[in-house]
Backbone bond lengths (Angstrom), bond angles and torsions (degrees), N, CA, C in turn:
res aa  C-N    CA-C-N  psi(-1)  N-CA   C-N-CA  omega(-1)  CA-C   N-CA-C  phi
1 X - - - 1.450 - - 1.507 111.27 -
2 X 1.310 116.03 -172.87 1.466 123.14 -179.45 1.520 109.33 -76.85
3 X 1.343 118.66 131.68 1.452 120.29 178.58 1.522 111.28 -59.95
4 X 1.326 116.43 139.10 1.468 122.14 -179.95 1.521 112.61 -119.64
5 X 1.326 117.85 -4.58 1.445 122.50 -175.36 1.541 110.68 -76.18
6 X 1.346 117.70 134.35 1.466 119.80 173.91 1.533 111.04 -60.46
7 X 1.326 116.93 146.12 1.462 121.00 -175.72 1.519 112.71 -61.60
8 X 1.335 118.07 -30.91 1.464 119.33 -177.21 1.528 111.65 -71.95
9 X 1.334 117.96 -7.90 1.462 121.55 178.54 1.539 112.17 -98.99
10 X 1.320 115.87 0.94 1.469 119.57 179.01 1.518 111.31 -65.36
11 X 1.340 117.15 150.47 1.463 121.60 179.76 1.530 111.15 -119.36
12 X 1.309 118.73 12.34 1.458 122.77 175.81 1.527 107.86 -142.23
13 X 1.312 116.27 146.62 1.463 120.85 179.52 1.513 112.66 -82.23
14 X 1.341 116.97 -14.39 1.454 120.72 -178.18 1.536 109.62 -72.95
15 X 1.292 117.50 115.95 1.472 121.84 -174.63 1.520 112.50 -90.61
16 X 1.332 117.44 -5.64 1.456 119.62 -173.78 1.522 113.08 -113.61
17 X 1.334 118.28 -22.41 1.452 121.00 175.24 1.521 108.60 -97.78
18 X 1.292 117.13 168.68 1.465 124.45 173.73 1.534 113.98 67.04
19 X 1.327 119.53 13.55 1.460 120.50 -173.95 1.519 113.08 -68.55
20 X 1.337 117.32 -21.48 1.466 119.54 179.36 1.527 112.76 -108.09
21 X 1.311 117.40 8.36 1.469 119.39 178.08 1.527 111.60 -75.30
22 X 1.314 117.78 157.36 1.469 121.87 -166.89 1.520 115.94 -52.68
23 X 1.335 118.75 -39.96 1.467 119.99 -175.28 1.516 112.52 -67.42
24 X 1.316 118.56 -19.09 1.463 119.77 179.73 1.499 112.08 -68.51
25 X 1.350 117.91 -16.28 1.477 122.82 173.45 1.503 106.71 -146.06
26 X 1.348 116.49 79.38 1.475 121.90 -168.44 1.540 114.40 -53.64
27 X 1.312 115.90 129.08 1.452 122.32 175.02 1.504 116.36 86.19
28 X 1.343 117.66 -7.02 1.463 120.01 -174.64 1.521 113.11 -92.88
29 X 1.322 118.85 -18.49 1.476 120.38 -179.69 1.523 110.71 -69.62
30 X 1.324 118.33 135.34 1.476 120.09 177.48 1.507 110.98 -67.73
31 X 1.327 116.42 152.61 1.471 121.11 179.50 1.524 108.72 -129.60
32 X 1.332 116.37 154.90 1.459 120.79 175.73 1.534 109.88 -72.44
33 X 1.335 116.30 -34.87 1.451 121.59 -174.53 1.522 109.14 -154.70
34 X 1.334 118.53 140.89 1.463 120.77 175.29 1.510 113.45 -74.94
35 X 1.325 117.46 -8.52 1.456 121.85 -177.78 1.531 113.23 -119.03
36 X 1.329 116.71 -1.48 1.445 120.40 176.63 1.533 113.78 104.34
37 X 1.315 115.36 154.89 1.472 123.35 177.60 1.516 107.72 -126.10
38 X 1.316 117.80 127.67 1.452 120.75 178.03 1.541 110.73 -58.54
39 X 1.325 116.28 124.63 1.456 120.41 -178.15 1.493 115.99 86.22
40 X 1.362 116.44 -19.93 1.480 121.10 174.21 1.508 115.91 78.05
41 X 1.323 118.66 -0.52 1.475 120.34 -176.49 1.526 109.98 -136.59
42 X 1.330 117.71 76.24 1.471 120.39 -172.22 1.506 115.06 -64.21
43 X 1.344 117.74 -19.42 1.468 120.80 -179.35 1.524 112.40 -105.81
44 X 1.338 116.96 13.41 1.454 121.05 -178.57 1.511 112.47 90.59
45 X 1.336 115.61 169.67 1.476 120.74 177.12 1.519 109.10 -144.65
46 X 1.339 115.29 110.55 1.464 125.64 -4.98 1.543 111.85 -66.36
47 X 1.321 116.55 171.61 1.452 121.65 -179.50 1.531 109.75 -52.95
48 X 1.347 114.15 124.23 1.453 119.71 -179.34 1.516 113.14 84.64
49 X 1.346 117.79 1.29 1.443 120.68 -179.60 1.526 113.19 -73.72
50 X 1.321 115.02 -179.37 1.449 120.49 -178.66 1.534 111.33 -68.89
51 X 1.302 117.08 156.06 1.467 120.65 175.33 1.520 109.90 -65.20
52 X 1.312 115.50 154.81 1.455 119.91 177.84 1.503 112.31 131.24
53 X 1.331 116.22 -173.28 1.458 122.36 -176.25 1.514 111.42 -70.83
54 X 1.345 114.37 153.52 1.468 121.15 179.56 1.512 109.98 -101.97
55 X 1.344 118.60 150.89 1.458 120.84 174.86 1.531 109.31 -59.44
56 X 1.330 116.82 130.52 1.450 120.85 179.59 1.508 114.49 86.93
57 X 1.348 118.74 -5.29 1.459 120.95 176.52 1.506 112.12 123.96
58 X 1.304 116.34 164.83 1.475 122.26 -178.54 1.516 111.10 80.66
59 X 1.337 113.52 -175.72 1.465 120.22 176.89 1.527 108.97 -155.57
60 X 1.311 116.68 169.99 1.458 121.55 -174.65 1.500 114.39 -97.62
61 X 1.332 115.92 155.77 1.453 124.65 169.31 1.526 114.34 68.73
62 X 1.321 117.14 24.40 1.463 119.95 177.33 1.510 111.15 -74.41
63 X 1.343 117.90 161.06 1.468 121.04 -177.63 1.537 112.50 -78.11
64 X 1.312 116.28 155.22 1.455 122.83 171.83 1.536 108.11 -75.30
65 X 1.316 116.44 135.59 1.462 119.59 -176.35 1.511 112.71 -57.85
66 X 1.326 117.88 -37.16 1.460 120.37 -177.73 1.538 112.85 -69.63
67 X 1.339 116.07 -12.07 1.459 120.40 176.88 1.527 113.67 -96.40
68 X 1.336 116.77 -2.31 1.445 121.39 -175.77 1.533 109.31 -94.55
69 X 1.314 117.42 136.60 1.459 122.34 177.32 1.532 108.26 -92.02
70 X 1.320 117.02 92.84 1.462 121.78 -176.83 1.533 109.73 -78.50
71 X 1.331 118.40 132.30 1.460 120.11 178.98 1.538 111.26 -80.47
72 X 1.350 114.71 149.88 1.454 121.64 172.09 1.546 112.79 53.88
73 X 1.310 116.01 45.03 1.462 120.32 179.82 1.538 110.59 -67.28
74 X 1.331 115.62 133.43 1.468 120.76 177.74 1.527 108.95 -89.85
75 X 1.326 116.96 130.43 1.464 121.81 176.81 1.529 108.73 -108.61
76 X 1.320 116.68 123.68 1.467 121.92 -179.23 1.517 109.47 -95.05
77 X 1.328 116.54 137.11 1.473 121.76 179.02 1.533 110.46 -93.13
78 X 1.335 114.13 129.27 1.455 121.53 173.79 1.533 108.37 -121.73
79 X 1.348 116.27 146.28 1.454 120.66 177.48 1.516 110.88 -94.86
80 X 1.338 115.29 143.38 1.461 120.72 174.89 1.522 109.74 -52.43
81 X 1.332 116.69 130.71 1.452 120.79 178.33 1.507 115.00 76.16
82 X 1.337 118.04 4.50 1.447 121.30 -175.60 1.519 112.98 -81.02
83 X 1.334 114.20 167.89 1.460 121.84 172.72 1.518 107.12 -109.86
84 X 1.338 117.31 125.80 1.468 120.77 -174.25 1.521 110.03 -130.70
85 X 1.330 114.79 154.98 1.461 121.26 178.23 1.524 111.16 -91.87
86 X 1.328 114.74 139.90 1.470 122.66 176.01 1.526 107.32 -134.59
87 X 1.331 115.47 155.78 1.460 118.31 -178.65 1.516 113.16 -156.13
88 X 1.316 115.36 159.04 1.460 121.99 177.49 1.539 109.15 -150.30
89 X 1.332 116.40 162.30 1.443 121.53 -179.22 1.497 112.75 -127.61
90 X 1.326 116.40 157.85 1.467 123.22 -178.66 1.528 109.97 -111.89
91 X 1.312 116.55 129.29 1.447 121.05 167.65 1.547 108.97 -102.01
92 X 1.341 117.54 -49.79 1.450 122.39 178.04 1.525 108.22 -121.23
93 X 1.324 116.97 115.35 1.468 122.51 -169.39 1.527 110.42 -86.03
94 X 1.316 116.26 110.78 1.462 122.17 177.59 1.518 112.06 -112.34
95 X 1.347 117.19 22.76 1.458 119.76 177.79 1.513 113.17 65.28
96 X 1.317 116.76 -150.02 1.454 121.41 177.29 1.505 114.92 80.27
97 X 1.333 116.25 -149.62 1.464 121.54 -178.25 1.504 110.45 -163.99
98 X 1.334 115.27 -178.31 1.442 119.04 -166.79 1.528 113.92 -149.96
99 X 1.344 113.52 165.75 1.460 122.42 -179.60 1.517 108.83 -146.17
100 X 1.328 115.75 153.15 1.471 122.05 172.41 1.539 108.19 -113.33
101 X 1.350 116.48 139.40 1.465 121.52 -176.73 1.521 110.39 -137.71
102 X 1.317 116.14 156.03 1.466 121.68 175.57 1.518 111.28 -117.34
103 X 1.324 115.83 150.42 1.463 122.65 171.02 1.509 107.86 -142.33
104 X 1.314 117.33 130.39 1.481 119.70 177.84 1.525 108.98 -66.73
105 X 1.321 114.91 132.60 1.476 120.15 -178.47 1.527 109.57 -59.15
106 X 1.318 118.07 120.98 1.464 119.99 -178.17 1.513 112.08 -71.62
107 X 1.328 116.81 148.12 1.458 120.51 175.49 1.522 111.79 -68.05
108 X 1.333 115.60 -33.64 1.451 121.78 177.37 1.528 108.31 -130.11
109 X 1.340 115.95 147.87 1.446 119.84 176.77 1.533 112.09 80.03
110 X 1.312 115.97 -162.27 1.459 121.52 -175.47 1.520 110.43 -125.75
111 X 1.318 116.38 165.91 1.467 121.40 177.97 1.527 109.50 -67.00
112 X 1.328 115.24 154.40 1.464 121.32 -178.53 1.526 110.21 -131.98
113 X 1.325 116.42 159.47 1.457 121.03 176.31 1.519 110.56 -59.61
114 X 1.314 117.02 -38.67 1.476 120.55 -179.87 1.514 111.25 -62.23
115 X 1.330 117.82 -35.89 1.471 121.05 177.55 1.531 109.39 -65.89
116 X 1.315 118.18 -46.10 1.474 120.84 -179.44 1.533 111.21 -64.49
117 X 1.310 117.38 -31.10 1.453 119.85 -179.62 1.542 111.40 -67.90
118 X 1.309 117.70 -18.38 1.464 121.77 178.12 1.511 113.05 -78.28
119 X 1.351 117.85 -15.70 1.469 118.82 -174.15 1.542 111.19 -142.77
120 X 1.366 116.84 63.01 1.473 118.95 173.11 1.529 109.35 -71.80
121 X 1.308 116.00 143.34 1.466 120.81 -177.35 1.527 110.31 -92.91
122 X 1.319 116.33 147.61 1.435 122.60 172.54 1.512 110.21 -86.84
123 X 1.329 116.86 146.00 1.453 121.01 172.32 1.526 108.59 -81.03
124 X 1.303 116.13 154.53 1.465 121.61 179.14 1.529 108.43 -100.64
125 X 1.332 115.35 114.60 1.470 120.05 174.59 1.496 112.78 76.71
126 X 1.333 114.95 -172.80 1.468 122.11 -175.69 1.515 112.80 -115.81
127 X 1.329 117.16 19.93 1.459 120.76 178.94 1.524 109.90 -117.09
128 X 1.325 114.73 150.01 1.446 121.98 171.48 1.533 106.83 -146.13
129 X 1.333 117.19 176.33 1.460 118.42 -177.07 1.517 109.72 -156.40
130 X 1.328 114.68 164.90 1.464 120.36 169.00 1.513 106.73 -108.76
131 X 1.330 115.13 141.71 1.469 122.93 -177.61 1.517 109.07 -119.19
132 X 1.326 117.07 120.12 1.460 122.15 179.38 1.527 108.97 -92.06
133 X 1.334 116.72 86.58 1.457 120.19 -178.33 1.517 112.15 74.80
134 X 1.321 116.08 165.16 1.446 120.98 -174.12 1.534 112.81 -59.71
135 X 1.341 116.33 -37.70 1.467 121.01 -177.18 1.527 112.10 -115.54
136 X 1.348 116.02 15.61 1.464 119.61 -177.88 1.510 113.60 -89.30
137 X 1.305 115.54 -165.26 1.449 122.05 -177.00 1.535 110.82 -68.25
138 X 1.326 114.61 148.73 1.453 123.08 174.69 1.526 108.44 -120.68
139 X 1.349 116.63 122.97 1.460 121.42 -179.39 1.540 108.37 -116.86
140 X 1.306 115.57 110.96 1.465 121.48 -175.68 1.520 110.71 -97.26
141 X 1.344 116.02 147.88 1.460 120.54 179.63 1.526 108.87 -158.27
142 X 1.335 115.59 170.97 1.468 122.44 -179.30 1.519 110.10 -74.16
143 X 1.311 115.89 132.24 1.464 121.31 176.90 1.530 110.95 -84.97
144 X 1.327 116.34 155.49 1.458 122.48 171.30 1.512 108.51 -113.55
145 X 1.333 115.89 112.35 1.454 120.60 -175.74 1.537 109.15 -126.01
146 X 1.341 115.44 157.96 1.446 119.55 178.96 1.534 111.47 -149.85
147 X 1.311 113.90 150.79 1.455 122.34 168.60 1.540 111.00 -117.38
148 X 1.304 115.95 0.99 1.457 122.25 -177.45 1.509 111.54 -86.86
149 X 1.318 117.27 127.60 1.461 121.55 176.48 1.498 114.78 73.31
150 X 1.342 117.38 19.69 1.466 121.53 -176.38 1.526 110.98 -101.12
151 X 1.305 115.39 160.84 1.479 121.98 175.17 1.517 108.74 -131.56
152 X 1.357 116.87 132.14 1.438 128.71 -4.99 1.545 112.13 -56.09
153 X 1.322 115.20 153.71 1.452 119.57 -176.76 1.534 110.79 -56.37
154 X 1.319 115.96 128.69 1.455 121.79 178.29 1.511 114.60 86.21
155 X 1.351 117.59 -5.08 1.469 119.29 177.91 1.537 109.30 -67.48
156 X 1.309 116.14 148.70 1.473 121.56 -173.62 1.527 110.21 -98.12
157 X 1.332 116.17 129.96 1.464 123.89 179.99 1.510 108.75 -125.55
158 X 1.356 115.62 150.68 1.453 121.69 177.27 1.533 109.47 -112.89
159 X 1.321 114.97 139.97 1.463 121.16 174.68 1.531 110.07 -72.31
160 X 1.311 116.83 136.19 1.448 121.14 171.60 1.542 106.95 -57.06
161 X 1.345 117.63 117.04 1.472 118.99 -171.96 1.523 114.39 -78.53
162 X 1.340 117.95 -8.76 1.457 121.75 -173.61 1.534 110.07 -100.23
163 X 1.327 119.08 110.85 1.471 119.28 -179.20 1.517 111.79 -75.97
164 X 1.325 115.55 139.73 1.469 120.20 168.92 1.518 109.34 -74.41
165 X 1.333 117.00 170.91 1.460 120.79 -179.74 1.516 110.49 -71.12
166 X 1.340 115.91 150.48 1.448 122.62 -179.47 1.530 108.81 -84.57
167 X 1.346 115.18 72.76 1.460 122.92 179.43 1.529 107.03 -156.39
168 X 1.307 116.24 159.17 1.457 120.90 -173.55 1.523 113.13 -58.20
169 X 1.331 117.20 -34.42 1.455 120.07 -178.54 1.537 111.66 -92.22
170 X 1.313 117.19 7.73 1.474 124.66 176.74 1.542 113.05 64.96
171 X 1.333 117.16 0.09 1.463 120.52 176.60 1.498 114.65 117.92
172 X 1.345 118.01 -0.83 1.461 119.03 -177.53 1.536 111.41 -66.67
173 X 1.345 117.09 -24.01 1.444 120.33 179.22 1.530 113.76 -97.79
174 X 1.344 117.14 7.69 1.457 120.14 -178.25 1.518 112.04 -70.49
175 X 1.327 116.62 145.06 1.448 120.42 177.68 1.526 112.70 -77.08
176 X 1.322 116.97 -30.67 1.441 122.01 -175.52 1.519 110.91 -124.76
177 X 1.341 119.29 150.23 1.460 120.65 176.05 1.527 111.52 -71.59
178 X 1.329 115.55 162.16 1.453 120.97 173.02 1.504 115.63 81.95
179 X 1.351 119.93 12.31 1.470 124.14 174.19 1.533 112.51 53.43
180 X 1.353 119.45 49.86 1.467 119.93 -176.27 1.527 113.69 -66.11
181 X 1.333 118.07 -26.08 1.461 120.52 -178.33 1.511 113.00 -87.31
182 X 1.349 116.39 -37.56 1.471 119.71 -171.35 1.515 114.27 -106.00
183 X 1.336 117.97 -22.84 1.451 119.73 -167.30 1.513 110.96 74.48
184 X 1.332 116.66 -178.28 1.450 121.50 -176.22 1.517 113.75 -100.01
185 X 1.325 114.17 168.76 1.479 120.92 177.01 1.520 111.88 -64.62
186 X 1.330 116.79 -27.67 1.449 122.04 174.05 1.528 107.95 -151.45
187 X 1.313 117.77 175.56 1.449 121.39 -176.49 1.526 109.91 -66.11
188 X 1.343 118.56 123.74 1.479 119.64 178.54 1.515 110.61 -66.84
189 X 1.336 117.67 154.14 1.459 120.68 -177.43 1.523 113.30 -72.95
190 X 1.325 117.80 -18.29 1.449 123.87 178.54 1.526 107.65 -160.24
191 X 1.329 118.27 157.58 1.457 120.02 -178.88 1.530 112.74 -56.17
192 X 1.330 115.87 132.94 1.447 121.23 176.77 1.510 116.39 86.84
193 X 1.348 117.31 -8.45 1.455 120.34 -177.93 1.512 110.69 -92.62
194 X 1.333 115.77 71.81 1.459 121.88 178.69 1.525 108.80 -161.03
195 X 1.323 115.71 161.51 1.454 121.23 178.63 1.513 112.58 129.57
196 X 1.319 115.98 -175.30 1.459 121.19 -178.37 1.535 111.46 -91.26
197 X 1.319 116.79 -31.06 1.462 119.45 178.19 1.499 114.00 112.15
198 X 1.341 116.62 -35.12 1.472 122.89 173.19 1.518 106.69 -137.92
199 X 1.341 115.90 153.68 1.462 119.56 -179.93 1.526 109.42 -137.65
200 X 1.349 114.63 150.74 1.454 121.38 175.00 1.529 109.61 -89.15
201 X 1.318 117.85 153.89 1.463 119.60 173.25 1.535 110.93 -54.17
202 X 1.309 115.87 154.10 1.472 121.25 -173.29 1.524 113.69 -62.75
203 X 1.322 117.98 -18.81 1.464 119.08 177.47 1.524 112.02 -88.02
204 X 1.336 116.89 9.14 1.458 121.25 178.15 1.532 107.34 -134.23
205 X 1.330 116.72 72.86 1.444 120.85 -169.31 1.513 114.24 -91.54
206 X 1.339 120.95 -5.17 1.450 121.11 -176.53 1.523 110.77 -95.48
207 X 1.324 115.48 164.61 1.452 120.08 177.35 1.526 111.53 -62.95
208 X 1.346 118.05 -23.77 1.463 120.51 177.24 1.529 110.43 -63.07
209 X 1.333 116.05 -20.25 1.470 119.28 -176.76 1.511 112.26 -74.40
210 X 1.349 117.32 -2.21 1.460 118.84 176.55 1.536 110.60 -54.91
211 X 1.330 116.47 -29.78 1.460 120.07 -178.84 1.528 111.01 -74.41
212 X 1.320 117.38 -17.94 1.450 120.63 -175.29 1.528 112.44 -81.99
213 X 1.337 116.85 -177.73 1.455 120.95 -179.73 1.519 111.62 -67.21
214 X 1.310 117.87 142.79 1.443 122.68 -179.68 1.523 109.76 -111.44
215 X 1.326 114.15 149.25 1.443 119.23 172.25 1.526 110.22 -72.59
216 X 1.310 115.76 173.80 1.458 119.34 177.33 1.523 109.09 -64.49
217 X 1.328 117.74 154.27 1.476 120.70 178.87 1.520 111.58 -57.68
218 X 1.334 115.77 149.30 1.482 121.76 176.38 1.525 111.61 -91.05
219 X 1.324 118.17 -22.46 1.461 121.49 -174.11 1.534 110.27 -97.25
220 X 1.308 116.56 108.26 1.455 121.06 -179.41 1.521 110.18 -107.60
221 X 1.308 116.33 39.74 1.455 121.57 -176.82 1.538 110.10 -137.12
222 X 1.343 114.45 163.41 1.465 123.13 173.69 1.511 107.75 -114.22
223 X 1.338 116.06 137.27 1.464 121.13 176.46 1.526 108.30 -85.88
224 X 1.313 116.45 117.33 1.456 121.79 -170.59 1.536 111.75 -111.15
225 X 1.327 114.87 143.60 1.451 123.36 173.41 1.522 109.50 -140.18
226 X 1.309 115.80 167.35 1.450 121.56 166.57 1.531 108.64 -110.06
227 X 1.329 116.49 139.92 1.460 122.17 174.50 1.522 109.87 -123.32
228 X 1.313 114.94 158.50 1.455 121.97 -177.65 1.518 109.66 -99.08
229 X 1.325 116.71 125.51 1.469 120.73 174.74 1.523 107.82 -80.77
230 X 1.330 119.09 123.11 1.456 119.85 -178.71 1.531 111.53 -56.64
231 X 1.323 115.39 142.72 1.474 119.84 -178.26 1.528 111.71 -90.24
232 X 1.315 117.50 -11.30 1.462 121.32 -172.26 1.544 113.80 -110.75
233 X 1.327 117.12 21.64 1.464 119.05 178.05 1.521 109.33 -104.07
234 X 1.313 115.08 164.28 1.481 120.41 -178.04 1.528 109.68 -77.99
235 X 1.338 118.15 129.33 1.470 119.00 175.32 1.530 111.10 -58.72
236 X 1.322 114.76 156.49 1.466 118.17 178.40 1.516 110.82 143.98
237 X 1.329 114.89 -161.23 1.464 122.57 -176.01 1.522 110.12 -87.62
238 X 1.328 115.69 130.98 1.475 122.32 179.74 1.510 109.65 -133.49
239 X 1.322 114.84 164.48 1.461 123.45 170.85 1.509 107.90 -115.91
240 X 1.320 117.01 131.88 1.464 122.98 174.91 1.524 108.65 -98.40
241 X 1.323 116.17 129.07 1.466 121.34 177.89 1.537 109.23 -114.40
242 X 1.330 115.19 132.33 1.466 122.41 170.64 1.521 107.27 -102.27
243 X 1.333 116.25 128.76 1.459 121.06 178.72 1.515 109.70 -124.83
244 X 1.352 115.38 122.22 1.472 122.33 177.92 1.515 107.80 -112.94
245 X 1.324 116.87 112.52 1.461 122.58 175.76 1.529 108.11 -93.23
246 X 1.322 118.12 119.04 1.445 122.51 -176.56 1.521 112.05 -84.14
247 X 1.323 116.46 154.73 1.461 121.17 174.30 1.526 112.26 -108.25
248 X 1.323 117.67 -35.23 1.446 121.38 -177.25 1.520 112.53 -92.31
249 X 1.305 117.16 10.53 1.466 123.10 170.82 1.535 106.44 -152.46
250 X 1.313 115.63 170.38 1.473 119.74 -179.70 1.521 111.90 -90.60
251 X 1.318 117.43 19.96 1.469 121.53 -172.59 1.525 112.87 -91.98
252 X 1.329 113.82 151.52 1.476 123.55 165.15 1.525 106.16 -124.45
253 X 1.337 116.88 123.04 1.453 122.50 179.18 1.519 109.31 -103.25
254 X 1.326 115.63 134.62 1.462 121.83 -178.91 1.509 111.35 -132.65
255 X 1.301 115.99 150.32 1.458 121.43 167.98 1.515 108.05 -153.75
256 X 1.323 117.65 162.03 1.449 121.83 -176.70 1.520 111.96 -135.33
257 X 1.308 116.32 161.17 1.462 122.54 174.06 1.539 108.46 -148.97
258 X 1.317 115.93 162.21 1.474 122.20 -178.32 1.505 111.01 -92.54
259 X 1.326 115.47 135.77 1.475 121.47 -179.34 1.517 108.31 -134.31
260 X 1.324 115.82 138.68 1.475 121.05 173.66 1.534 107.88 -110.83
261 X 1.314 116.75 120.81 1.457 121.82 179.71 1.539 108.88 -92.65
262 X 1.330 116.47 124.31 1.472 120.78 -178.46 1.533 109.75 -124.32
263 X 1.336 115.23 163.92 1.461 120.97 179.05 1.531 109.56 -78.60
């Protein structure tokens, strides 16, 4: 469809590519699952193809997360009207932005994207930070958030604050972390907070090298925000969904966790 995202929320300088990728109209791209699918290709790659790995990563015919019986699930308690911390991490940086949503745990069946769209959460304030481990450094900076051009209408989304490298491969073929040769797609929020997140050895500089061995991740931090727990919802068991709409790829990444809302 037609891009609806304000220009100041873009995460790539390329004005002609990526125009139909999910972040260009946050929340409107369809998803297979609001909680994620193992391998990212539930119908195979190509659709109906043989089982196994997919070109560029992932694999086919993995289960939907909401259909998996996870052992020893941790349930976090949130208070009605409270302010709570949430966080996520990047392995492969595809730009874009993200939202957190709630859905009341159904008595029958599983959670759906439509349910999460009924209860998008607001962020608290205009600050966010990266956290290096539980007791490590905390680097705070100004967040970029928008309610313009989002779906559901008026829902609040945050821009991925970490710019990828200003190169066609976004930095996966870089020899050094931090984009020293190219710089970032936009100004990083703090020194050193930029890059792709993982890199291939220098003898594998093309995007085809995604299939090859990868070095250890470059990003040893979690991107942290505060969100507001609605004060007017019914206490009980809920599922929290994180949705990341990418700009430099056609992907939407999702994951979920269990939350108990109390008075």
